[in-house]
N, C-alpha and C positions, 0 to 999 in steps of 0.2 A: 536366635539370630533375627535381627530386625530387617524386614523386607519392605521395599517400596515398589509398587507396580505402576508402570507408565505405559499407557495405551490409549489411543484416541478413539477407538471404537468401544462403546460402553458394554455391549454383550461379551466381547472378548475380555475386556478388563474385569468384568464381573466373574467370568468363568475362571480366569487365572487367580483372582482373589479367593474364590471359593476353594479352588484346588490347593492353594498354598495353606489356607487355614486348616484343611483337613488332612494334609500329608503327615504332619508331625507336630507335637506340642512344642518342639524346639523352635519352630518357626512362628514369628509374631508379625502379622501384617500391620505395619504402622501407618500406612497411608497408600493412596493411589492418586494419580494425576492423569489428566487427559491430553497433556502436551509437555514438551520438554521444558518450557519456561516455568510452568507451574511446578514441575518436578524439581527444577533447580532451586526454586524458592523453598519448597518443602525440605529438600535435602540439606540446605543450610541450617534449618531449624532443628530437624530431627536426626540428622546424621545416620542414615541407614547403613547396615552392614552389607546388604545386597540390594541392587537395583535391577529389576527385570523390566526391560524397556523395549518398545517397538523401535524400529529404525526410522521408518518414514512416518512423520507426523507433521501437522501444521505448527506454525509459530517457531518451534525449535525441534529439530529431529534428534533421535537418540544418540547419534554419534557426536553431535555438537554438545548435547547435554553432558555426556561423559568426558569430553575434552574440557569443558568449562569446570566440571567438578574436579577433575584431575589437576587442572591449573590452580584451583583454589585449595588443593590438598585435602579435599573432603573425602576422597576415596583413598584407600590404602595402596 
């Protein structure tokens, strides 16, 4: 399962990334982003299976990110 982490606070993003990497070999951390716009661009390129996102972030929040990806039919 390809996972993308989206979190504006670096220590939290690093902790989530570390946790995902160590939970199961079935999980592959394919990227991380510090805001929704960055995550949107990454998602178009790498097409993650799962996005773990913060809701409140600068530039583009998590809800707007998911709406845009759903509109583009990136998410199932």
